TORNUMI-502200 format. One line per 5 residues: number of its first residue (from 1); their letters; for each residue z, x, y of N, C-alpha, C, O. Coordinates in nm, 3 decimals. Example, Ala and Ser with C-alpha at 12.3 -4.5 7.8 and 13.67 -1.06 7.14 Angstrom:
// TORNUMI-502200
1) AS) 0.780 1.319 -0.569 0.780 1.230 -0.450 0.780 1.320 -0.330 0.846 1.424 -0.332  0.708 1.285 -0.225 0.714 1.367 -0.106 0.787 1.290 0.003 0.804 1.341 0.114 .
***
This chain:
// TORNUMI-502200
1) MRSVC) 8.293 12.768 13.658 8.422 12.705 13.621 8.398 12.615 13.500 8.289 12.559 13.496  8.484 12.594 13.403 8.463 12.485 13.283 8.522 12.367 13.333 8.586 12.366 13.438  8.495 12.227 13.234 8.538 12.137 13.345 8.622 12.083 13.207 8.602 12.134 13.097  8.733 11.955 13.233 8.813 11.917 13.182 8.754 11.772 13.165 8.702 11.707 13.256  8.770 11.725 13.020 8.679 11.616 13.015 8.757 11.497 12.958 8.746 11.506 12.836 .
6) YSVAM) 8.830 11.388 12.988 8.896 11.292 12.882 8.830 11.229 12.784 8.759 11.138 12.828  8.828 11.242 12.684 8.717 11.153 12.593 8.870 11.069 12.505 8.965 11.128 12.454  8.841 10.892 12.516 8.947 10.864 12.439 8.918 10.726 12.399 8.871 10.656 12.489  8.932 10.673 12.294 8.944 10.528 12.260 8.987 10.454 12.337 9.081 10.506 12.397  8.954 10.295 12.388 9.017 10.224 12.453 9.009 10.060 12.368 8.920 10.024 12.292 .
11) SLDGF) 9.115 9.993 12.403 9.060 9.829 12.381 9.000 9.781 12.443 9.012 9.856 12.539  8.912 9.682 12.485 8.889 9.587 12.602 8.983 9.562 12.667 8.970 9.610 12.780  9.079 9.507 12.654 9.191 9.484 12.737 9.278 9.632 12.794 9.395 9.614 12.827  9.231 9.750 12.805 9.285 9.877 12.821 9.396 9.941 12.801 9.477 9.998 12.874  9.383 9.914 12.645 9.515 10.005 12.599 9.429 10.123 12.480 9.326 10.108 12.414 .
16) IAGPK) 9.519 10.231 12.491 9.495 10.385 12.393 9.549 10.333 12.271 9.484 10.349 12.167  9.648 10.280 12.270 9.715 10.296 12.130 9.798 10.140 12.118 9.832 10.086 12.223  9.823 10.083 12.001 9.920 9.966 12.019 10.032 9.966 12.039 10.071 10.081 12.056  10.139 9.865 12.051 10.262 9.885 12.080 10.333 9.972 12.016 10.425 10.031 12.074  10.306 9.992 11.897 10.406 10.105 11.813 10.351 10.269 11.814 10.412 10.365 11.767 .
21) GEYDW) 10.232 10.271 11.872 10.163 10.393 11.906 10.037 10.417 11.786 9.976 10.518 11.754  10.029 10.257 11.730 9.909 10.263 11.628 9.746 10.267 11.686 9.704 10.223 11.793  9.674 10.331 11.584 9.526 10.329 11.625 9.456 10.285 11.514 9.341 10.325 11.498  9.501 10.217 11.444 9.414 10.173 11.323 9.287 10.055 11.344 9.190 10.033 11.272  9.339 9.981 11.493 9.186 9.923 11.539 9.069 9.998 11.587 8.989 9.926 11.648 .
26) IIHDP) 9.041 10.097 11.580 8.965 10.195 11.632 8.850 10.210 11.490 8.873 10.258 11.379  8.715 10.146 11.545 8.657 10.176 11.458 8.556 10.262 11.389 8.513 10.338 11.476  8.505 10.282 11.290 8.433 10.387 11.297 8.254 10.350 11.279 8.220 10.265 11.197  8.164 10.414 11.354 8.057 10.329 11.332 7.981 10.455 11.279 8.043 10.555 11.314  7.885 10.483 11.217 7.795 10.592 11.178 7.690 10.655 11.262 7.639 10.765 11.242 .
31) AVDFG) 7.657 10.549 11.386 7.580 10.611 11.477 7.597 10.687 11.599 7.510 10.729 11.676  7.763 10.701 11.605 7.801 10.788 11.702 7.808 10.939 11.610 7.855 10.960 11.498  7.754 11.015 11.692 7.726 11.160 11.655 7.865 11.243 11.692 7.870 11.300 11.801  7.954 11.249 11.621 8.089 11.305 11.682 8.050 11.471 11.683 8.109 11.542 11.765  7.966 11.523 11.604 7.913 11.647 11.596 7.880 11.710 11.750 7.931 11.804 11.811 .
36) AMLHQ) 7.768 11.613 11.786 7.689 11.644 11.906 7.840 11.680 12.025 7.855 11.778 12.097  7.954 11.531 12.004 8.038 11.562 12.102 8.123 11.658 12.078 8.165 11.707 12.183  8.165 11.702 11.987 8.226 11.806 11.981 8.164 11.963 11.985 8.219 12.073 11.989  8.064 11.931 11.982 8.002 12.090 12.006 7.992 12.129 12.184 7.978 12.239 12.238  8.001 12.032 12.228 8.014 12.062 12.415 8.146 12.127 12.439 8.169 12.170 12.552 .
41) FDTLL) 8.225 12.136 12.355 8.385 12.161 12.392 8.444 12.278 12.270 8.426 12.269 12.149  8.526 12.400 12.352 8.566 12.509 12.268 8.690 12.501 12.266 8.752 12.576 12.191  8.771 12.391 12.365 8.888 12.385 12.390 8.973 12.246 12.381 8.950 12.150 12.455  9.061 12.246 12.294 9.089 12.137 12.267 9.261 12.105 12.361 9.349 12.189 12.342  9.294 11.977 12.460 9.417 12.020 12.521 9.474 11.872 12.485 9.404 11.771 12.476 .
46) MGRRT) 9.593 11.878 12.470 9.673 11.761 12.445 9.834 11.768 12.457 9.900 11.871 12.445  9.874 11.669 12.475 10.046 11.657 12.482 10.096 11.652 12.366 10.029 11.625 12.267  10.242 11.682 12.363 10.320 11.680 12.206 10.277 11.536 12.138 10.210 11.531 12.035  10.309 11.455 12.187 10.293 11.317 12.080 10.141 11.307 12.013 10.115 11.268 11.899  10.057 11.348 12.103 9.917 11.352 12.044 9.883 11.464 11.931 9.808 11.450 11.835 .
51) FDLAR) 9.972 11.600 11.975 9.970 11.714 11.879 10.027 11.696 11.761 9.984 11.753 11.660  10.159 11.593 11.760 10.219 11.562 11.619 10.134 11.459 11.545 10.166 11.444 11.427  10.027 11.380 11.593 9.987 11.275 11.548 9.878 11.362 11.469 9.866 11.371 11.346  9.791 11.431 11.578 9.675 11.545 11.498 9.722 11.621 11.405 9.645 11.632 11.309  9.835 11.688 11.397 9.894 11.793 11.304 9.923 11.680 11.162 9.885 11.711 11.049 .
56) SQSSL) 9.982 11.573 11.186 9.975 11.475 11.065 9.898 11.431 10.971 9.925 11.367 10.869  9.753 11.486 11.033 9.614 11.398 10.993 9.576 11.547 10.874 9.456 11.572 10.864  9.636 11.603 10.823 9.579 11.727 10.758 9.572 11.826 10.806 9.664 11.887 10.862  9.405 11.875 10.787 9.343 11.970 10.851 9.234 11.955 10.998 9.154 12.034 11.048  9.280 11.804 11.036 9.186 11.762 11.142 9.161 11.901 11.239 9.054 11.960 11.252 .
61) LKSMN) 9.287 11.934 11.301 9.295 12.014 11.409 9.174 12.161 11.394 9.091 12.202 11.476  9.211 12.215 11.247 9.116 12.332 11.218 9.018 12.277 11.158 8.964 12.351 11.076  8.968 12.159 11.168 8.826 12.114 11.111 8.734 12.120 11.259 8.611 12.128 11.261  8.809 12.116 11.360 8.751 12.072 11.500 8.682 12.233 11.518 8.561 12.235 11.537  8.741 12.345 11.512 8.713 12.510 11.508 8.768 12.512 11.658 8.710 12.612 11.703 .
66) MKIVV) 8.838 12.465 11.753 8.891 12.477 11.873 9.037 12.566 11.928 9.141 12.588 11.867  9.003 12.597 12.042 9.131 12.661 12.066 9.212 12.540 12.098 9.156 12.447 12.156  9.336 12.532 12.068 9.413 12.416 12.091 9.552 12.473 12.205 9.627 12.570 12.200  9.538 12.364 12.300 9.648 12.390 12.398 9.709 12.260 12.400 9.653 12.152 12.420  9.871 12.290 12.367 9.964 12.205 12.370 10.037 12.181 12.485 10.092 12.289 12.505 .
71) VSSTL) 10.077 12.093 12.587 10.157 12.045 12.689 10.245 12.021 12.662 10.241 11.902 12.634  10.387 12.075 12.640 10.527 12.016 12.546 10.651 12.093 12.629 10.636 12.212 12.657  10.742 12.039 12.658 10.843 12.106 12.701 10.934 12.169 12.564 10.996 12.275 12.559  10.920 12.083 12.477 10.997 12.092 12.344 10.969 12.179 12.262 11.049 12.260 12.215  10.836 12.171 12.234 10.788 12.300 12.149 10.797 12.410 12.176 10.768 12.443 12.291 .
76) TPAEH) 10.846 12.527 12.065 10.837 12.658 12.107 10.728 12.745 12.050 10.680 12.732 11.938  10.698 12.822 12.127 10.561 12.888 12.077 10.576 12.958 11.973 10.477 12.979 11.903  10.721 13.022 11.930 10.716 13.104 11.828 10.705 13.033 11.684 10.680 13.090 11.578  10.728 12.907 11.702 10.673 12.819 11.602 10.531 12.761 11.555 10.498 12.717 11.444  10.468 12.772 11.656 10.344 12.738 11.658 10.215 12.815 11.713 10.138 12.776 11.800 .
81) KDVTI) 10.209 12.967 11.620 10.154 13.090 11.705 9.987 13.032 11.695 9.916 13.080 11.782  9.937 12.962 11.626 9.782 12.926 11.618 9.797 12.829 11.767 9.694 12.768 11.798  9.875 12.818 11.826 9.848 12.713 11.926 9.905 12.781 12.060 9.992 12.868 12.058  9.845 12.731 12.178 9.903 12.770 12.311 9.966 12.661 12.366 9.921 12.551 12.399  10.105 12.721 12.370 10.187 12.614 12.428 10.218 12.610 12.543 10.259 12.716 12.589 .
86) VNSGV) 10.212 12.497 12.632 10.246 12.490 12.840 10.335 12.410 12.837 10.339 12.288 12.825  10.436 12.519 12.853 10.588 12.446 12.917 10.629 12.463 13.023 10.749 12.461 13.050  10.546 12.480 13.098 10.604 12.484 13.270 10.478 12.527 13.325 10.388 12.578 13.258  10.472 12.501 13.477 10.328 12.568 13.544 10.245 12.447 13.518 10.157 12.437 13.604  10.242 12.345 13.424 10.121 12.296 13.386 9.969 12.281 13.469 9.869 12.309 13.403 .
91) PQAIA) 9.952 12.235 13.619 9.877 12.256 13.704 9.772 12.383 13.698 9.650 12.396 13.683  9.920 12.497 13.723 9.841 12.618 13.726 9.768 12.700 13.610 9.667 12.770 13.619  9.849 12.670 13.498 9.786 12.685 13.374 9.680 12.632 13.353 9.587 12.708 13.325  9.654 12.496 13.356 9.525 12.433 13.344 9.404 12.471 13.419 9.290 12.464 13.373  9.442 12.521 13.565 9.344 12.569 13.646 9.317 12.679 13.634 9.221 12.718 13.700 .
96) ALKAE) 9.383 12.769 13.550 9.368 12.924 13.492 9.272 12.867 13.348 9.156 12.906 13.334  9.308 12.812 13.289 9.224 12.759 13.167 9.086 12.689 13.220 9.001 12.686 13.131  9.073 12.671 13.258 8.930 12.617 13.353 8.855 12.723 13.413 8.737 12.705 13.447  8.914 12.834 13.429 8.873 12.936 13.522 8.803 13.021 13.406 8.700 13.083 13.431  8.863 13.024 13.274 8.856 13.126 13.156 8.679 13.080 13.144 8.637 12.974 13.189 .
101) TGKAI) 8.623 13.145 13.100 8.479 13.153 13.047 8.457 13.106 12.920 8.507 13.157 12.820  8.398 13.029 12.919 8.389 12.922 12.766 8.301 12.758 12.808 8.263 12.738 12.923  8.283 12.667 12.707 8.252 12.561 12.714 8.360 12.461 12.760 8.478 12.493 12.761  8.314 12.327 12.801 8.420 12.240 12.854 8.576 12.230 12.747 8.594 12.268 12.631  8.660 12.170 12.836 8.776 12.145 12.754 8.841 12.006 12.710 8.910 11.955 12.797 .
106) WLFGG) 8.832 11.939 12.595 8.838 11.852 12.568 9.047 11.789 12.608 9.158 11.827 12.570  9.003 11.702 12.686 9.178 11.648 12.714 9.162 11.524 12.611 9.082 11.433 12.631  9.248 11.531 12.499 9.258 11.443 12.380 9.363 11.348 12.390 9.445 11.390 12.472  9.392 11.248 12.347 9.526 11.165 12.359 9.539 11.092 12.477 9.465 11.028 12.552  9.671 11.126 12.467 9.775 11.033 12.585 9.752 11.046 12.735 9.739 11.149 12.801 .
111) GALFR) 9.749 10.907 12.777 9.745 10.844 12.932 9.823 10.957 13.001 9.763 11.027 13.083  9.982 10.985 12.970 10.053 11.035 13.032 9.995 11.181 13.114 9.980 11.188 13.236  9.965 11.301 13.009 9.900 11.391 13.057 9.762 11.369 13.153 9.736 11.438 13.251  9.685 11.261 13.106 9.559 11.234 13.184 9.604 11.213 13.314 9.543 11.263 13.408  9.724 11.131 13.334 9.763 11.092 13.488 9.796 11.217 13.566 9.749 11.261 13.671 .
116) SLVDA) 9.884 11.259 13.489 9.919 11.417 13.602 9.833 11.511 13.604 9.864 11.592 13.691  9.709 11.548 13.534 9.599 11.615 13.568 9.481 11.541 13.653 9.390 11.603 13.709  9.495 11.412 13.655 9.386 11.368 13.764 9.486 11.380 13.883 9.437 11.445 13.975  9.612 11.335 13.907 9.711 11.376 14.027 9.681 11.506 14.081 9.658 11.533 14.199  9.682 11.592 13.974 9.653 11.766 14.026 9.515 11.769 14.069 9.499 11.871 14.136 .
121) SLVDE) 9.392 11.694 14.059 9.280 11.732 14.039 9.208 11.775 13.980 9.090 11.781 14.015  9.260 11.825 13.850 9.202 11.891 13.758 9.169 11.816 13.611 9.212 11.845 13.499  9.086 11.720 13.649 9.002 11.632 13.539 8.893 11.595 13.616 8.904 11.543 13.727  8.756 11.627 13.544 8.615 11.659 13.591 8.541 11.510 13.544 8.489 11.430 13.620  8.551 11.502 13.419 8.494 11.380 13.348 8.597 11.281 13.258 8.696 11.329 13.203 .
126) VYVSV) 8.564 11.140 13.249 8.607 11.076 13.192 8.478 11.001 13.082 8.370 10.950 13.111  8.543 11.022 12.957 8.462 10.983 12.838 8.541 10.847 12.790 8.653 10.883 12.753  8.525 10.694 12.777 8.587 10.624 12.767 8.491 10.548 12.630 8.383 10.505 12.670  8.511 10.533 12.518 8.479 10.426 12.365 8.550 10.308 12.442 8.653 10.325 12.508  8.481 10.179 12.427 8.541 10.078 12.428 8.539 9.992 12.295 8.437 9.941 12.247 .
131) IPVLL) 8.646 9.984 12.250 8.626 9.944 12.095 8.638 9.772 12.137 8.705 9.716 12.225  8.529 9.709 12.018 8.570 9.541 12.069 8.671 9.499 12.011 8.655 9.466 11.894  8.816 9.484 12.075 8.911 9.461 12.042 9.013 9.405 12.141 9.017 9.459 12.251  9.079 9.325 12.123 9.207 9.276 12.227 9.342 9.295 12.172 9.398 9.213 12.099  9.396 9.418 12.212 9.554 9.441 12.126 9.655 9.349 12.226 9.756 9.312 12.165 .
136) GSGVP) 9.650 9.310 12.352 9.778 9.253 12.369 9.866 9.300 12.462 9.917 9.247 12.561  9.881 9.440 12.400 9.982 9.541 12.438 9.969 9.617 12.397 9.911 9.610 12.289  10.008 9.748 12.446 10.031 9.879 12.393 10.016 9.983 12.477 10.084 9.968 12.579  9.955 10.085 12.475 9.986 10.215 12.545 9.896 10.214 12.657 9.783 10.226 12.611  9.893 10.206 12.778 9.780 10.184 12.872 9.674 10.261 12.877 9.691 10.305 12.763 .
141) LMPEG) 9.597 10.304 12.905 9.457 10.412 12.953 9.559 10.492 13.020 9.615 10.590 12.973  9.578 10.437 13.142 9.677 10.550 13.235 9.805 10.475 13.307 9.816 10.375 13.378  9.873 10.549 13.268 10.031 10.495 13.379 9.980 10.465 13.509 9.872 10.505 13.552  10.068 10.387 13.575 10.070 10.382 13.714 10.060 10.530 13.801 10.106 10.643 13.788  9.976 10.462 13.892 9.975 10.602 13.983 9.895 10.595 14.100 9.873 10.479 14.135 .
146) RRCSL) 9.837 10.697 14.182 9.732 10.684 14.245 9.584 10.644 14.203 9.542 10.652 14.087  9.513 10.601 14.311 9.388 10.548 14.293 9.252 10.645 14.285 9.235 10.721 14.380  9.178 10.645 14.203 9.085 10.794 14.187 8.947 10.689 14.183 8.931 10.590 14.112  8.850 10.751 14.290 8.721 10.663 14.225 8.646 10.734 14.143 8.649 10.857 14.132  8.553 10.630 14.063 8.443 10.739 13.955 8.321 10.700 13.970 8.264 10.592 13.987 .
151) LFQEH) 8.290 10.808 13.961 8.091 10.787 13.948 8.072 10.781 13.810 8.124 10.842 13.716  7.963 10.671 13.821 7.900 10.630 13.685 7.827 10.755 13.657 7.802 10.842 13.740  7.791 10.755 13.519 7.696 10.899 13.501 7.587 10.835 13.378 7.466 10.855 13.377  7.690 10.730 13.246 7.577 10.693 13.163 7.657 10.627 13.067 7.779 10.641 13.054  7.578 10.549 12.993 7.643 10.469 12.883 7.571 10.459 12.768 7.449 10.478 12.769 .
156) KVYPS) 7.638 10.427 12.655 7.547 10.410 12.507 7.638 10.267 12.446 7.761 10.258 12.446  7.556 10.176 12.402 7.574 10.064 12.317 7.597 10.106 12.175 7.569 10.225 12.188  7.620 10.096 12.084 7.650 10.127 11.923 7.638 9.992 11.846 7.671 9.886 11.899  7.594 10.000 11.727 7.561 9.864 11.643 7.710 9.776 11.646 7.724 9.655 11.666  7.806 9.871 11.620 7.954 9.817 11.587 7.994 9.763 11.730 8.113 9.731 11.725 .
161) GIVWL) 7.935 9.739 11.866 8.003 9.686 11.957 8.069 9.779 12.066 8.095 9.738 12.179  8.092 9.891 12.029 8.166 10.004 12.063 8.058 10.033 12.201 7.938 10.061 12.193  8.144 10.016 12.336 8.032 10.093 12.437 8.106 10.192 12.515 8.208 10.179 12.582  8.008 10.326 12.484 8.076 10.450 12.569 8.057 10.461 12.702 7.956 10.407 12.747  8.123 10.512 12.770 8.083 10.472 12.905 8.147 10.657 12.974 8.243 10.726 12.939 .
166) SYSIQ) 8.062 10.675 13.059 8.102 10.850 13.090 8.076 10.833 13.269 7.973 10.787 13.319  8.180 10.875 13.336 8.196 10.894 13.452 8.273 11.043 13.518 8.364 11.104 13.461  8.223 11.073 13.624 8.270 11.189 13.695 8.362 11.135 13.781 8.353 11.032 13.847  8.466 11.225 13.773 8.613 11.185 13.890 8.570 11.256 14.032 8.532 11.372 14.050  8.592 11.126 14.146 8.565 11.192 14.269 8.706 11.222 14.336 8.774 11.137 14.394 .
171) NHDVR) 8.737 11.348 14.321 8.861 11.416 14.316 8.894 11.395 14.471 9.014 11.374 14.492  8.802 11.396 14.597 8.814 11.387 14.713 8.836 11.281 14.763 8.840 11.274 14.886  8.857 11.162 14.679 8.868 11.044 14.720 9.032 10.979 14.679 9.077 10.867 14.703  9.093 11.087 14.615 9.204 11.013 14.576 9.335 10.988 14.675 9.402 11.070 14.738  9.343 10.870 14.667 9.454 10.798 14.763 9.548 10.755 14.706 9.542 10.748 14.583 .
176) EI) 9.681 10.705 14.782 9.804 10.677 14.741 9.738 10.515 14.734 9.648 10.494 14.815  9.773 10.414 14.652 9.762 10.258 14.676 9.873 10.205 14.738 9.878 10.085 14.764 .
***
């Protein structure tokens, strides 16, 4: 069974994007080995807004050389032949994706999809890169919902002040708040 790993950058005060969706606060640290990180994945899973943002970055998606799966009720598969669009039965589709042969699945981007997949017990790991900035407001790491316990796995501290944290999700311990 493949794992789903949510990997995201977050400000110290818990936001994954600024109030207008901006991400210019995410700093680059040459000590971060993106190649090694990307090597563990062969599938990129994201929601519509993250997909639109990634497409606006020219050849970003193609350079990752991964299967791309987008959860969206508004995109039409005929207009995006190089992408798998999931527009209904999301938990079942992601469970089927996890059952396929391959490397881990990178859940990339927004917190709403992360929340829905955590609630369906479909996310296995969370990787958060804490960026040394306080945004004051913006898009939270995760929308309101149920509590979920995490088990600490690993951390790394980079010269820029970025702190990378790795946790596994303890799905058996999901409870209502």
